[in-house]
C-alpha positions as CSV (number, residue, x, y, z in Angstrom):
1,X,17.1,56.5,3.5
2,X,16.4,56.0,7.2
3,X,18.3,57.6,9.9
4,X,21.7,56.1,11.1
5,X,21.8,52.8,13.0
6,X,22.9,52.5,16.6
7,X,26.0,50.5,17.3
8,X,27.2,49.5,20.8
9,X,31.0,49.5,21.2
10,X,31.0,47.8,24.7
11,X,32.1,44.4,23.4
12,X,34.9,45.8,21.3
13,X,36.2,47.9,24.2
14,X,35.9,45.0,26.7
15,X,38.3,43.0,24.5
16,X,40.8,45.7,23.7
17,X,43.4,44.4,26.1
18,X,43.2,40.9,24.6
19,X,43.7,42.3,21.1
20,X,46.7,44.3,22.3
21,X,48.1,41.1,23.8
22,X,48.2,39.7,20.3
23,X,45.1,37.6,20.1
24,X,43.9,37.4,16.5
25,X,40.3,36.2,17.1
26,X,38.0,39.2,16.5
27,X,34.8,37.2,16.0
28,X,33.3,38.9,19.1
29,X,33.0,42.2,17.2
30,X,31.8,40.9,13.9
31,X,28.1,41.8,14.3
32,X,29.1,45.2,15.7
33,X,31.5,45.8,12.8
34,X,29.0,44.8,10.2
35,X,26.2,47.0,11.6
36,X,28.6,50.0,11.9
37,X,29.9,49.6,8.3
38,X,26.4,49.0,6.9
39,X,25.2,52.3,8.5
40,X,28.2,54.2,7.2
41,X,27.8,52.9,3.7
42,X,24.1,53.7,3.7
43,X,24.0,57.1,5.4
44,X,27.6,58.1,6.3
45,X,26.5,58.3,9.9
46,X,26.1,56.0,12.9
47,X,24.9,56.5,16.5
48,X,27.5,55.1,19.0
49,X,26.8,53.8,22.5
50,X,29.0,51.9,24.9
51,X,31.9,54.2,23.9
52,X,33.3,54.7,27.4
53,X,32.9,58.5,27.5
54,X,31.3,59.7,30.7
55,X,28.5,62.3,30.0
56,X,29.9,64.3,32.9
57,X,33.0,64.9,30.9
58,X,30.9,66.4,28.1
59,X,28.9,68.5,30.6
60,X,32.1,69.9,32.1
61,X,33.3,71.0,28.7
62,X,29.9,72.5,27.9
63,X,30.0,74.5,31.1
64,X,33.5,75.8,30.5
65,X,32.7,76.8,26.9
66,X,29.5,78.4,27.9
67,X,31.6,80.6,30.2
68,X,33.9,81.4,27.4
69,X,31.2,82.4,24.9
70,X,29.6,84.6,27.6
71,X,32.7,86.8,27.6
72,X,32.6,90.1,25.9
73,X,33.4,89.9,22.2
74,X,36.6,91.9,22.5
75,X,37.8,89.4,25.1
76,X,37.0,86.4,23.0
77,X,38.8,88.0,20.1
78,X,42.1,88.0,22.0
79,X,42.2,84.2,21.7
80,X,41.9,84.1,17.9
81,X,44.2,84.8,14.9
82,X,45.7,81.3,14.5
83,X,46.2,80.5,10.8
84,X,43.3,78.6,9.3
85,X,41.4,78.9,12.6
86,X,43.0,75.7,13.6
87,X,43.3,76.6,17.3
88,X,41.6,79.1,19.5
89,X,38.7,81.4,18.6
90,X,37.0,82.1,15.3
91,X,34.3,84.8,15.3
92,X,31.0,85.0,13.4
93,X,31.0,85.6,9.7
94,X,34.2,83.7,8.8
95,X,33.3,80.0,8.0
96,X,31.2,79.6,5.0
97,X,30.0,76.3,3.5
98,X,31.1,75.7,-0.1
99,X,28.3,76.7,-2.4
100,X,26.3,78.7,0.2
101,X,26.2,82.5,-0.4
102,X,26.4,83.5,3.3
103,X,28.6,82.6,6.3
104,X,27.2,80.3,9.0
105,X,25.5,81.8,12.1
106,X,28.1,80.4,14.5
107,X,31.4,81.2,16.3
108,X,33.7,78.5,17.5
109,X,36.8,77.6,19.4
110,X,39.3,74.9,18.4
111,X,41.5,72.7,20.6
112,X,44.2,70.4,19.2
113,X,46.7,67.9,20.6
114,X,49.3,69.3,22.9
115,X,52.4,70.1,20.9
116,X,55.4,68.5,22.7
117,X,58.2,68.8,20.2
118,X,59.8,72.0,19.1
119,X,60.1,70.4,15.7
120,X,56.3,69.9,15.5
121,X,55.0,72.6,13.1
122,X,51.4,72.3,14.2
123,X,50.1,75.3,16.1
124,X,49.9,75.2,19.9
125,X,46.7,75.5,21.9
126,X,45.3,78.8,23.1
127,X,43.9,78.8,26.7
128,X,41.8,81.8,27.9
129,X,42.9,83.0,31.3
130,X,39.3,84.1,32.1
131,X,38.1,80.5,32.1
132,X,40.7,78.6,34.2
133,X,38.8,75.3,34.0
134,X,38.6,75.1,30.3
135,X,42.0,73.5,29.7
136,X,41.4,70.6,32.1
137,X,37.9,69.9,30.7
138,X,39.1,70.0,27.1
139,X,42.2,67.8,27.8
140,X,40.1,65.2,29.5
141,X,37.4,65.1,26.8
142,X,40.0,65.3,23.9
143,X,41.8,62.2,25.1
144,X,38.6,60.2,25.5
145,X,37.4,61.1,22.1
146,X,40.8,60.4,20.5
147,X,40.7,56.8,21.9
148,X,37.1,56.4,20.8
149,X,37.9,57.5,17.2
150,X,40.7,54.9,17.0
151,X,38.3,52.3,18.3
152,X,35.8,53.1,15.7
153,X,38.3,53.0,12.9
154,X,39.4,49.6,14.2
155,X,35.9,48.4,14.0
156,X,35.6,49.7,10.5
157,X,38.7,47.8,9.6
158,X,37.1,44.6,10.8
159,X,33.8,45.3,9.0
160,X,35.5,46.2,5.7
161,X,37.9,43.3,5.9
162,X,41.0,45.5,6.0
163,X,44.3,44.7,7.7
164,X,44.5,45.9,11.3
165,X,45.9,49.4,11.4
166,X,44.9,50.3,7.9
167,X,42.7,53.1,9.3
168,X,43.4,53.3,13.0
169,X,47.2,53.8,12.5
170,X,46.5,56.9,10.4
171,X,45.2,58.8,13.4
172,X,48.1,58.0,15.7
173,X,49.5,61.4,16.7
174,X,46.9,62.9,14.4
175,X,46.2,66.5,13.9
176,X,42.8,66.2,15.6
177,X,40.5,69.1,16.5
178,X,37.9,69.4,19.2
179,X,35.5,72.2,18.2
180,X,33.1,74.1,20.5
181,X,30.5,75.6,18.2
182,X,28.2,78.2,19.6
183,X,25.0,79.1,17.7
184,X,23.3,82.0,19.4
185,X,19.6,82.4,19.8
186,X,18.0,84.0,16.8
187,X,16.6,87.5,17.2
188,X,13.6,89.1,15.4
189,X,14.8,90.5,12.1
190,X,17.7,88.1,11.7
191,X,18.3,87.2,8.0
192,X,16.4,83.9,7.5
193,X,18.9,83.0,4.7
194,X,21.7,82.6,7.2
195,X,21.8,79.0,8.6
196,X,23.4,77.8,11.8
197,X,25.5,75.5,9.6
198,X,24.8,75.4,5.9
199,X,24.9,72.0,4.1
200,X,28.4,70.6,4.1
201,X,30.6,67.5,4.4
202,X,33.3,67.2,7.0
203,X,36.9,67.4,5.9
204,X,38.6,64.8,8.1
205,X,38.5,61.0,8.4
206,X,35.7,60.6,11.0
207,X,33.9,63.0,13.2
208,X,32.5,62.2,16.7
209,X,29.7,64.5,17.9
210,X,28.9,64.6,21.6
211,X,25.3,65.3,22.6
212,X,24.7,69.0,22.0
213,X,22.7,71.3,24.2
214,X,19.8,71.4,21.6
215,X,18.6,69.6,18.5
216,X,19.1,70.8,14.9
217,X,21.4,68.3,13.2
218,X,20.0,66.9,10.0
219,X,21.5,64.6,7.3
220,X,20.4,64.7,3.6
221,X,19.0,61.5,2.1
222,X,19.7,60.4,-1.4
223,X,16.3,61.7,-2.4
224,X,17.0,65.1,-1.1
225,X,15.0,64.8,2.1
226,X,16.5,66.2,5.4
227,X,16.4,63.6,8.2
228,X,16.8,64.9,11.8
229,X,19.4,63.1,14.0
230,X,18.8,62.9,17.7
231,X,21.6,62.3,20.1
232,X,20.9,61.0,23.6
233,X,23.1,62.3,26.5
234,X,25.0,59.0,26.7
235,X,25.5,58.6,23.0
236,X,27.8,60.0,20.2
237,X,27.1,60.4,16.5
238,X,29.9,59.5,14.2
239,X,30.1,60.5,10.6
240,X,32.5,59.9,7.7
241,X,34.5,62.8,6.4
242,X,35.9,63.6,3.0
243,X,39.3,61.9,3.8
244,X,37.6,58.6,4.6
245,X,35.4,58.8,1.5
246,X,38.5,59.5,-0.5
247,X,40.6,56.5,0.7
248,X,37.6,54.2,0.3
249,X,36.8,55.4,-3.2
250,X,33.4,56.5,-2.0
251,X,32.4,53.2,-0.6
252,X,31.9,55.0,2.7
253,X,30.4,58.4,1.7
254,X,30.8,61.7,3.4
255,X,27.2,62.6,3.8
256,X,25.9,66.1,3.5
257,X,24.5,67.5,6.8
258,X,23.5,70.8,8.3
259,X,22.4,72.4,11.5
260,X,19.0,74.2,11.6
261,X,16.8,75.8,14.2
262,X,14.7,73.1,15.8
263,X,10.9,73.6,15.8
264,X,10.1,76.3,18.3
265,X,13.8,76.7,19.1
266,X,14.8,79.7,17.2
267,X,15.1,81.7,20.4
268,X,17.4,79.2,22.1
269,X,21.2,79.1,21.8
270,X,23.0,75.8,20.9
271,X,26.4,74.5,21.9
272,X,27.9,71.5,20.2
273,X,31.3,69.6,20.6
274,X,32.4,67.8,17.5
275,X,35.7,66.0,17.5
276,X,37.4,65.9,14.0
277,X,39.8,62.9,13.8
278,X,42.6,63.8,11.4
279,X,45.6,61.9,10.2
280,X,49.1,63.1,10.8
281,X,49.9,66.0,8.5
282,X,52.5,64.1,6.5
283,X,50.2,61.1,6.1
284,X,49.6,60.3,2.4
285,X,45.9,59.8,1.5
286,X,45.7,57.1,-1.1
287,X,42.8,54.7,-2.0
288,X,43.2,51.5,0.0
289,X,44.0,48.5,-2.1
290,X,40.7,46.7,-1.3
291,X,38.7,49.7,-2.5
292,X,41.0,50.5,-5.4
293,X,40.5,47.0,-6.8
294,X,36.7,47.4,-6.6
295,X,36.9,50.8,-8.3
296,X,39.0,49.5,-11.1
297,X,36.5,46.7,-11.7
298,X,33.7,49.3,-11.9
299,X,35.9,51.5,-14.1
300,X,35.7,54.3,-11.5
301,X,38.6,56.9,-11.6
302,X,40.7,57.0,-8.5
303,X,41.7,60.3,-6.9
304,X,45.5,60.9,-6.8
305,X,47.4,60.6,-3.6
306,X,47.7,63.8,-1.5
307,X,49.1,64.5,1.9
308,X,46.7,65.1,4.7
309,X,48.2,68.6,5.2
310,X,47.7,69.6,1.6
311,X,44.2,68.3,1.5
312,X,43.3,70.2,4.7
313,X,44.8,73.4,3.3
314,X,42.7,73.1,0.2
315,X,39.5,72.6,2.2
316,X,40.2,75.4,4.7
317,X,40.7,77.8,1.8
318,X,37.4,76.6,0.2
319,X,35.4,77.4,3.4
320,X,37.1,80.8,4.1
321,X,39.3,79.8,7.1
322,X,42.6,80.1,5.3
323,X,43.6,82.8,2.9
324,X,45.9,82.3,-0.1
325,X,49.4,83.6,0.4
326,X,49.9,87.0,-1.3
327,X,51.6,86.7,-4.7
């Protein structure tokens, strides 16, 4: 397996207004859609350019989160404690990849959509008073990434010959999460068995990863080799999560990936900003008809329907972010 292909979304974005006006001709994005879907089927990953997100937006978020992670540990801890770590701060030693014996060497901060309704049971965001610019930087970047995720899912619909909205409608008012993950510089004597992020697959539909402050992302090929993925400052990397793999019956795989120390970089810290595009909590994840038909022909068992909320809870428990309720 080679690394992920690069796909330019500029043509798709340039014609978005025409599509919203009801024009049905989407031939202008056929080559883009085919390239994107081919890369996702082959590797589960794709490099995205022409996405419309200003690198300056990413840099503003980087600076704000660098200020947050520079705060004293007891100050950072004030902004944690949300169930499942779904909002605010999660310290070191909590998240642990399934099948790996030790927690990851990272701390992180989660931002979700603004909760506008008193009837919305999703947790509200947590904004540290010590970093007043964090909210504005996150809100700006969150909205841009949310639009980009819907665009990408729309292109996947075209490339997989799915009805418009089959995927992109799932993330409307979705329970998205923008994560700021901080990997500190390694110190002499640190346990070499502890990885920055142990091998794992993402939980959600699709993940968008802004260019991090250092290298280290790798994806696992089918032959077991680890392939480094480089992200230019003006690019994103998108990868398919377990939810997308589930509703496509594995036609688009959730590829295993990890974060390691880059060569010569063990003494450098790393900050990354992945955006996890999630469906609405009450959305039912079921295999789409097109993929269900192919699976039946191949005599492949189909996973049962499950709500996005229940699926997320299962996975959060598996990685140590959510504890089972006491009996």
